[in-house]
C-alpha positions in Angstrom: 101.6 107.9 83.5 101.3 104.7 81.1 99.3 102.3 82.7 99.3 98.4 81.9 97.4 98.8 79.2 99.6 101.1 77.5 97.3 104.1 78.1 98.3 107.2 78.4 97.1 109.4 81.0 98.2 113.1 82.5 98.3 113.9 85.9 96.2 117.4 86.5 96.8 117.5 90.3 98.2 116.7 93.5 102.0 114.9 93.0 102.6 111.0 93.0 102.3 109.4 95.9 106.3 108.0 97.0 107.7 110.8 94.7 110.6 112.6 96.6 108.9 116.0 96.2 105.7 114.9 97.0 106.6 115.1 101.4 108.6 118.3 100.7 105.9 120.2 99.0 102.7 118.6 102.0 105.6 119.7 104.4 105.0 123.4 102.6 101.5 123.8 101.5 100.8 122.4 105.6 103.3 125.0 106.7 101.1 127.6 105.1 97.6 126.0 105.8 98.3 124.5 109.8 101.3 126.2 111.5 101.4 130.3 110.3 97.6 130.1 110.3 98.1 128.5 114.4 99.9 130.7 115.5 98.1 133.6 114.8 94.9 132.4 114.7 95.2 130.1 118.0 97.9 131.4 119.7 97.2 130.6 123.0 96.7 126.4 122.0 100.0 124.0 122.2 100.4 121.9 119.0 102.6 120.0 117.2 102.7 118.3 113.5 105.6 116.2 112.4 104.5 115.9 108.0 100.9 115.0 107.9 100.0 113.9 111.4 99.1 116.2 114.0 98.0 117.0 117.4 95.9 120.1 119.6 96.1 120.4 123.1 93.4 121.8 124.4 92.6 122.2 127.8 88.5 121.2 127.8 86.2 118.9 125.9 84.6 122.3 124.9 87.3 123.5 123.8 88.5 120.3 121.4 85.1 120.3 120.7 85.2 123.2 118.9 88.9 123.1 117.3 88.1 120.4 115.9 85.1 121.9 113.8 87.3 124.6 113.1 90.1 123.0 111.8 87.6 120.5 109.9 86.8 123.9 107.9 90.3 125.1 107.7 90.7 122.5 105.9 88.0 122.1 103.7 88.8 125.5 102.9 91.9 124.5 101.7 90.9 121.6 99.7 92.4 119.5 102.8 90.2 117.0 105.0 91.3 115.4 108.3 91.6 111.9 108.0 87.6 110.3 109.7 89.5 107.1 111.3 92.8 108.9 112.6 90.7 112.1 113.3 89.7 112.2 117.5 89.4 114.1 120.5 91.3 112.0 123.4 91.4 113.0 127.3 95.4 112.7 128.8 93.6 111.1 131.9 95.6 110.7 134.7 95.6 110.0 138.6 94.3 114.2 138.9 92.2 114.0 135.8 89.3 111.5 136.9 86.8 112.2 134.5 85.5 109.5 132.2 85.6 109.4 128.5 85.6 106.9 125.4 89.6 107.7 124.0 92.0 108.2 126.6 94.9 107.2 124.0 96.0 107.8 121.0 98.9 107.3 118.9 101.3 109.1 117.3 104.6 108.8 115.6 105.3 105.3 116.6 104.1 106.0 120.4 100.9 104.8 122.0 100.5 107.9 124.7 98.0 106.5 128.1 97.7 106.5 131.3 100.5 104.4 132.8 101.8 103.6 136.4 105.0 105.4 136.9 107.3 105.7 139.8 109.0 109.3 141.0 112.4 107.9 142.3 113.4 111.1 144.2 109.8 110.5 146.0 110.1 107.0 145.6 106.4 106.3 145.5 103.7 105.3 142.4 101.5 107.2 140.3 99.6 107.2 137.5 100.5 109.4 134.9 99.5 110.3 131.3 103.2 109.3 129.3 104.0 107.7 126.0 105.9 104.4 125.0 106.4 102.1 121.6 102.9 101.4 120.2 101.7 97.8 119.5 102.3 99.1 115.6 106.4 100.1 115.8 106.8 97.1 117.6 105.7 94.7 115.5 107.9 96.5 112.6 111.2 96.8 115.1 
């Protein structure tokens, strides 16, 4: 790479941000670092990943805290780190889950997941469900 002052610098690791090959290489790497590893060591947990964004659904706060610690260790061993501002444990509060926690919503792939009042059209009843809707940042971009 040639800087503005004419000085040349050579990349010794990683891929250029915005490079066409970067997302492909990141997905290949995370396929083994995360996807295959989760299938092998945590097959009981539901999870999803899109590029470098992911979710792991845990059954309890204790399990979520343990999983967070394990994922921090796994990613560190692979030369990666979880984003400190984007990584958190969220409680999927709804009409049946009455617990009180700091985080009861999260954004993922342009959607905000949070408790919302919804209608069951078959039973003609209203209840609270943990559902997605377009996020404020995605709405603004539209």
